[in-house]
C-alpha positions as CSV (number, residue, x, y, z in Angstrom):
1,X,206.0,97.4,117.7
2,X,205.3,99.8,120.5
3,X,207.8,100.4,123.4
4,X,207.2,97.8,126.0
5,X,206.2,98.9,129.5
6,X,207.8,96.1,131.6
7,X,206.7,97.8,134.8
8,X,203.1,97.7,133.9
9,X,203.2,94.0,133.0
10,X,205.1,93.1,136.2
11,X,202.6,95.0,138.3
12,X,199.7,93.2,136.7
13,X,201.3,89.8,137.1
14,X,202.1,90.6,140.8
15,X,198.5,91.5,141.4
16,X,197.2,88.4,139.7
17,X,199.6,86.0,141.6
18,X,199.2,87.8,144.9
19,X,195.5,88.1,144.7
20,X,195.1,84.4,143.6
21,X,197.3,83.2,146.4
22,X,195.5,85.3,149.0
23,X,192.0,84.3,147.9
24,X,193.1,80.7,147.7
25,X,194.6,80.8,151.2
26,X,191.5,82.5,152.6
27,X,189.2,79.8,151.1
28,X,191.4,77.0,152.3
29,X,191.6,78.5,155.8
30,X,187.8,79.0,155.9
31,X,187.2,75.4,154.8
32,X,189.6,74.1,157.4
33,X,188.2,76.3,160.2
34,X,184.6,75.2,159.3
35,X,185.7,71.6,159.4
36,X,187.4,71.9,162.8
37,X,184.6,74.0,164.4
38,X,181.6,71.8,163.5
39,X,180.5,69.2,161.1
40,X,179.5,71.3,158.0
41,X,181.3,68.7,155.9
42,X,179.8,69.7,152.5
43,X,180.5,73.4,152.9
44,X,184.0,72.9,154.2
45,X,184.8,70.6,151.3
46,X,183.4,73.1,148.8
47,X,185.5,75.9,150.3
48,X,188.6,73.8,150.2
49,X,187.9,72.7,146.6
50,X,187.3,76.3,145.5
51,X,190.6,77.3,147.2
52,X,192.5,74.6,145.3
53,X,190.9,75.4,142.0
54,X,191.8,79.1,142.4
55,X,195.4,78.1,143.4
56,X,195.7,76.0,140.2
57,X,194.0,78.6,137.9
58,X,196.2,81.5,139.1
59,X,199.2,80.6,136.9
60,X,197.0,80.1,133.9
61,X,195.5,83.5,134.4
62,X,199.0,84.9,134.6
63,X,199.9,83.5,131.3
64,X,196.7,84.7,129.7
65,X,197.4,88.3,131.0
66,X,200.9,88.0,129.5
67,X,199.5,87.1,126.1
68,X,197.1,90.1,126.3
69,X,199.9,92.5,127.2
70,X,202.2,91.2,124.4
71,X,199.3,91.6,121.9
72,X,198.8,95.2,123.1
73,X,202.5,95.9,122.7
74,X,202.3,94.3,119.2
75,X,205.2,91.9,120.3
76,X,204.0,89.1,118.0
77,X,206.9,86.7,118.8
78,X,206.3,86.7,122.5
79,X,202.5,86.8,122.1
80,X,202.8,83.7,119.9
81,X,205.2,81.8,122.2
82,X,203.2,82.7,125.3
83,X,200.0,81.8,123.4
84,X,201.4,78.3,122.8
85,X,202.2,78.0,126.5
86,X,198.6,79.0,127.3
87,X,197.2,76.5,124.7
88,X,199.4,73.7,126.3
89,X,198.1,74.6,129.8
90,X,194.5,74.6,128.7
91,X,194.9,71.3,126.8
92,X,196.4,69.7,129.9
93,X,193.3,70.9,131.8
94,X,191.0,69.3,129.2
95,X,192.9,66.0,129.4
96,X,192.9,66.1,133.2
97,X,189.1,66.7,133.4
98,X,188.3,63.9,130.9
């Protein structure tokens, strides 16, 4: 097992969460603004839906990045546990979209 670089993982996770939240907020704001300004109902709904999807996908991407980092560190226990969490999240998405 290689020496873990907790700082690198934390930086990646902060970028993922911050970027996902910022992109989601921008899309939601654009959808709301478009709705308030003038009747582009389809476009505003699409922007709002994209913002919500990104907001919900951000934590899943965070868990996937953690799995990747643990695999790179050869930390098999945490990679396996985090992989189970990722599998549970993905399974819940499949059930939700059915």
